[in-house]
N, C-alpha and C positions, 0 to 999 in steps of 0.2 A: 882565442883571446880572453874569453871569460874565465877559462880555467886558470890563467895566470894571475887574475885579479883576486884581491882579498875579499872575504865575505862582506866586510863593512863597505867596501867600494861598490860591490854589486848592489847591495841594499840601498846605498845612496843614489846610484844611477836610477834604480826603480822609483824611489821616492821623488826625485827631482823631475823625472819624466812624467810621473803621475800628476805632479803639481803643475807642470807646464800644459799638460793635456786638458785638465779641468779648468784652467785659467780663463779661456774664452767662454766656456760654459757658465762660469761664475759671473763674468761681466754681463752676459746675456740675461741671466736670471736677475741680476741687480738692476739693470737698466729697465727691463720690462716688469720688474717686481712680480715674478712668477713663482708660484709655490705648487708643487705636485705632491699629493698625499696618497700613498698606497696603503690599503688596509686589507689584511687577510684574516679570515675567521679561522680560529684554531679550535676552540672548545666552547660548547654552549651547555652550561650547567644551570638547570632551572631557568631563572630569568637573568642570569649573569653571563654576559658574552665576553669571552677572552679572545682578543684580536691582536695580531701583530701589525704594528704601524711602522711605516718607513716614509720619511719625508725628504723631498728635494726642494730646498728653498734657499734664498740668498744667504741666510744666516749659516746654515749647515755647510753649504758649498764653500763659502769664503773662509770659514773656520778650518775646514779640512785642507783647503789650499795653503793657508798660513802654516798649519801644523806640519804638513808634508814638506813644505819648503824649508822650514827650520830643521826638521828631522833629517832631511837629505844633507844639509850643510853640516849638521852635527856628526853624521856618519862619515862624511868626508874627513872631518877633523879627527874622528876616532881612528881612521886608517893610519894616522901618524902617531896620535897620542897613545893608543892601545896596541901599537905595533909589536911590542915585546911580550904582550900578554899571551900565555899559552892557550887560553880559553876564549879566543876572539870570536869564534863561531857561536859559542854559548851567549856571549855578550850581545852579538848582533841579533840573535833570535829573540832575546829578551827585549831589546829595544824595539824590534819590529812588532812584537806582541803588544808592547806599550802603545805604539802608534795605532795598531788595529783596535785596541780597546777604546782609544780616544775617538776614533772614527765611528765606532759603534755607538758611543755616547752622543755623538754629534747628529747622526742621521735618524735617531729613534726618538719620537716624541711621546712614547708611552712608558710610564714608570716601571711596570713589571719587566719589560724587555730592556729598558735602559739600565736595569740592575746588572746586566751582563757586562756592559762597558764600565760601569761604575765599580763593580767588584774586581773586574780585570785590572783596572788601574791600581787599585789598592794592593792586590796580590803581587803584581809584577813590580810595583814600586818597592815593596818589601824585599823581593829577590834582588833588585838592583842596589838598594841601600846596603844590604849585607854582602855585596859582591866581593869586597876585600874582607876575607873571613877572619875577623878578629873580634875581641870583646867590645871594642868601641862601636864598631859597625853593627854588631848584634843589638846592643842597647839602643842605638839610634833607630834601627829597623823596628824594634819592638815598640818604641814610642810612636813611630810613624804609623804602624799598622793598628795599634790600639786606639789612637786618636781617630783614625779613619773608620774604625769599626763602629764608633758611636754614630757616625753619619750613615753607615750601612743599616744599622738598626732603625734609624729614623726613616730611611727610605722604605724599609719593610713595614714599619708602622703605617706609613702613608698609603702603602699598597693595601694593607688591611682595612684602612678607612675607605679606600676606593671599592673594596668588595662589599662593604656595607651599603654603598650607594647603588650597587647593581650594575656598574659598568667599569671598564678598565681604561677608557680613553681619558687622558688628562684634559683634552679639549672641551670636555663637558662638565668639569668640576665646578664651574662658576655658579651653577644652580643648586648646589648641595648645601644642606644645613651644616654639614661637617667640614666645609671648605676652610674655615678658620683654623681648625685643628690640623688639617693637612698642611696648611701654610706654615704653621709652627714647626711641624716635622721637617718640611723641606728647608725652612730657614736654618734650623740647627744642622741639617745634613750639609748644606752649602757652606756654613761657617766652619765645619770641621775640615772639609776638603780645601777651602781657601784660607785656612789657618787664621781665622779672626779670633779675637780675644773671646773666651779663655782657652782656645785650642791652638795657640800660636807656637808653642814650644817645639813642635815636631819639625817645623820648617827649617830652622838653622841646624837642627840635629841631623836632618836628611842630607847634609853636606858630606856625610861620611861616604857617600856614593862617589864613583869616578866623575871627574869634571865634565865629560860629555853628557853624562846622565843628568848632572846638575843643570847644565845648559838647557836640556830638553824639559826636565821636570819643572824648572822654575821660570820658564818663559811661556810655554804654550800648552802644556798638557795637564799635569796633575793638579797644580794649584789653581789653574783657571777653570777647572771642571765645576767648582762651586759657583763661580760667576756665571758660567754658561748655563748651569741648571736654573739659576734665577732668571736669566734672560729668556730661556726657552719657556718657562712656566710663569712668566711675569704677570700676564692677565689674571691667572688663577690666584697668585700670591696677593695681588692687590685687593682681593675680597676681604682680607684680614686688615682691619683698620690700623692696627699697631705695627704693621709690617715696615712701613717707611720710617717712622720715628725710631723704632728699636734698631733697625739696620743702620740708620744714620749715626746713632750714638755709638754703636759697636765699631763701625768703620772708622770714625774719627779717633776713637781711643786707640785702635790698632795702628792707625797712621802715625799718631803722635808717639806711641810706645816704640814702634820700629825705628822712627827717625832719631829718637834720643839714644836708643841702644846702639845703633850703628855708629854713632859718634864716639862710643867707648869701646868698640870691638876692635880686636887686633888681627883676627883671622880673616884673610882676604876673601875667601869664599863665603864666610858667614856675614861679612859686611854686605856683599852683593845679595845674599839671601834675605837679609833684613830690608834691603832696598826693595826687593820683590814684595815683601810683606807690606811695606809702605805703599807701593803702587796698587796692590790688591785692595788696600783701604780706600784709595782714590776711586777705583772702579766701583766698589760697593757704595761709596758716597754718591757717585753719579746715579746709581740705581735707586738709592734712597731718596734722591731729589727728583725722581720721576723721568730721568733721561736714559732710557734703555739703550738707544742706538749710540749715544755718546759713550756709555760704558763699554760697549762692544768695540767702538772705534779706538778707545784707549787700550783695550785688551790687545788689539792687533798691533798697534804701534809699539806698545810696551814689549810684546813678544819679540819683535824684530830687534830692538836695541838691547834687550836684556840677554838674549841668546848671544849676541855679539860681545857683550861685556863679559859673559862667562867664558867664551872661547878665548878672548884676549887674556883673561886671568889664567886660564889653563895653559896657554902658551908661555906665560911668564913663570908659572909654577914649574912647568916642564923644563924651562931653561935655568931655574934657580935651585937645582938639585932637589926638587920636590918640596921646597920650603913654601909654606903658606902664610907665615907670619910677616906682616908688613913692617915690623920693627927691624927685620933683617934684610930688607930690600932697599932699593934706592938707585938713582942715576940710571933708570931703565931706558931713558930716551936715547942714550948713546949706544946701547947694546941692541935694542929691538925697535928701531925707528918706525917701521911699518905697523907693527902690533900696537905701538903707543899711539900712532895717528888714529888707528881704528878705535882704540879704547877711549881716546879723547872725544871722538864722534859720539860714542855710546854714552859717555859720561855727561856731555853737554845736552844730549837728547833727553837723558834722565832728568836733568835739572830743568828742562823746558826752554833751552836756548832757542832764539828765533830761527825759523825756517828749517829746523830739523824735525824729525817725525814726532818726537815727544811734545814739541811745542803746540802742534795743531790740536791735539786732544787734551793735554793737561791744562793748557791756558783756557780752553773752552769750559772745562769742568770747574775751574776756579772762578771764572766769570759767572758761571751758572749759580755757584754757591752764593755769590754776592746778590744775584737777582732773585734767588729762590726765597720763599718765606721761612727762613731759619733764624735761630736766635743769634745775638751778637757774640755770645760765649762760644758757640760752635764755629762761627766765622774766625774768631781769634785763634782757636785751636787748629783749624784747618791751615791758616796762613803761617802759624808757628811751625807746624809740621813741614810745610813747604820750604820754609827757611832752613829747617834741619836737613832736608834733602840736599840742598846745595852745599850745606856745611860739610856733611860727610863725604860728598863727592869730591870737594876740593881737598879735604883731608887725605882721601885716598890718592888723589893725583899728586899731592905733595910728598906723601910717604913713598910712593912707588916711582914716580916719574922724575920729579925735579929735586927731591930731597937728597942729602948726602948719602953716599953708599954706606950702609950699616953692616952688611954681611961680610962673609969671607971673600977675598979676591979670587978664589978658585971658582971659575964659572965656565960654562960652555954654551953661552947664549948665541944662537944663530937663527937666521931667518931664511935659510935655503930650502926649507921644506915646502914642497908644492901644495900638499894637502892642506896644511894650516893656512897658508897664504890665500889659497883659493876659497876656502870656507869663510875666512874673515872678510875677504873682499866682496863676496856675494852679499853677506849680511850688512856690510858697511854701506853698500849701494842701496839696499832696502831701508836702512836706518835713515839715510839722507832723503830719499825720494818717497818713502812709504807714506808719510803723513800727508803730503800734497796729493799723492795718487788716491789714497782712501777718501780724502775730503772731496775730490772731484768725482769719484765713482760711487761713493756710498749712498745709502738711502738717506732721506732727509732727517737731520738730527732733531730739530725742534721746529714744529710747524708754526709756532708763534715766536717771531724774533723779538729779542729784548735789546734795549739800548742802555749803555752805561755812560756816566760822565767821565771825562778825561782822567780825573783823579783816581777813580776806581779802576779804570781800564789799565792804567799804568801801575796799579798796586802790585800785580803779580811780579812784574819785572823788578820793582823796588824791593820786594821781599826776597827774591832770588839773589840780588846784589847784596842785600843786607846779610843773608846767610853766608855768602862768600867772604864778606868782610869779617864776620864773626869767626869763621874758621881760620882766616888769616891771622886773627888776633890771638886765638886760644891755642893754635897749633904749636907744638914744641918738638924739637928733635931729641930732647932728653927722655930716653926710654928706660931710665934706671928704675929699680924695683921700688925705691922710696917714692918716686913720682907716681908710679903706677898704683901703689897702695892707697894713695889719697883719693882715688876715684870712688864714687859711691857704689856700694855693693848693690843697692836697689836698682840703680840705672844700668849696671853692667849685666844683670841677670834677667833682662826683659821684664822688669817689675816683679821679680821672683817667680815668674811663670815657669821658667825652665826647671826650677826646683819643685814648685808646687805640682807640676804636671806628672812628675815621676815619683818623688819621695813619699808623699802622703799615701798615694795609692799603693805603692809597694809595701810601705810600713803597715798599712791597714790590712792588706791581704796576707802579709807574712805573720802578723800578730794573730789575726783571726784564724789562720790555718794552724798556728802553733797551739792556740787555745783549743781548737777543735780536735787536734791530735791528742792533747793531754786529757781533755775531758771526755771525748767520745771514743776515739780509737784506743787510747791507752787507759781509759777510765771505764765508762759504762758498758762499752762493747766487750771489754775484757771480763767485767763482772758478770754480765748477762751471757757472755759467749763462752769461749774456750776455757779461760782460767777459772771463771766462776763455776762452770759445769764440772771441771776437774776437781776443784776444792770441795764442792758439795758431794760429788760421788765418792771422793776419798773419805770424807767424814762419815757418810752413810755406811760405806763398806767397813770402816773401823768400828762403828757402833754395832753393826751387824755381827762383825767378827767377835767383838767382846761379849755381845749378847749370846752368840752361839757357844762361845767358850764357857760362859757362866752356865748356860743350859746344859752343856756336856757334863760339867762337874756335878750339877744338880742330879742329872740322870744317873751318874755313877754312884752318888750317895744313896739315891732311891733304890738302885739295884742291890747295893751292899746291905742297905737296911732290910730289904725284902729277903735277901739271902740269909741274913742273920736270924730274922724272924722264922723263916722256913726251917733253918737249922735248929733253932730252939724248940720249934714245935715237934720236929722229928726226934730230938733227943728226949723230949718229955714223953 
């Protein structure tokens, strides 16, 4: 039986079975609040102990469960989406390596060993982004891996700081005088992986990967690694006094930038990628306001509905002759009713519609921002970004689902594929029930309850409705070039981040290498090296030759003179 199955189907069976098996274990660990820490001594050099740590706790088990559930659903989807790919086995192995790296990251609380999973994510993500081997994929892959390399360097620096303290365990860094420097390094590392400003440009660029990879990367694995790093080492990071205010400022800016840019984007996958960036800003904001469990709760609910959103987008792209531009789509609800129903569930959950999974976590975070001691300006930006979320979600729905058909009438849209329907239905069920389940089963979010007046309590819903009305007002079906050129260049390019992340670095490196080539390789090295040595020896040999020739004629003259003298003496 297994021999007749595709490699992606076998891997999906393995992942879903693993997720089901550890599900009761996860619930037990959550209910009893049990944590088991294994520590193995590897090397002891002088007074520095290098140990391997392995942790089984509610955080790691629940994260692994969610990752494997989403990965299993994505691999089921890949069995149809990547069916005609001649290298399906290679793709399956890469995705499985990706999931393995994430699990290594989840279960290891030690920075030196955690680098295995951290670097594994970076390398395998590069291999997956450049999967379609063309110049666009290569440039996107290079931007992705170079941005993530900054985070890797910061992790290595924090490991170096840990060596100075004399131990490798992250659990004991709170009593170190260098804990603030290590917190800065881990903050920058988490920002690069979770694409916070100014490292945001690689996230939409990574959309060059196949859609199943996008669903996996942007829901529960690569981009959430930074958030998970902060959650795992949260007590140590709090030792730095500026951690919370700096993270709050960066996260709110990212949230606002992604929300505005998504309203001007036309690529379907990039709109969803920018919405991921926006939700990562929400998670970071919850962390900055001191609510670690609430950030984790939103991470899980977001992973479920974002994977569903990507799979529905992939099904639509698959049925639209591989077209990703929303300006050439429309009237999808007549062609793909089941996919559109699932996409509406995901979209409403993203907006925070009541009783869907996104509502339970997002509404709590926004209410927490009203109760937390933050400035009025920050609250204004947060709620403006929330309105933008509902605006771009409605714009997406209008363009794809209910707007007039803009593309060519030649289409082959169908919903008879079992693999696609099965994966979207699993994630739709999770997106509907996940929020209520996690709220019932999760660890306590906030030990001190807070109360809000009715006006502030209903503010979140009012902002979402206002965003929908704004999108309804500004949305136009006129996609002519004249109308498109009126849009602000600053807003469409993620506040110029996409250009600033690639062009200045490339220009600087190219110019510096050109100057180095001209001044050193073709300049001083030639003068001091081969060409200089050749010219000096040539000149010396010429001088020597001319000197010897002049000496030779002088000797001839001396001999002749001596011969004449001798002859004159003999004649006399």
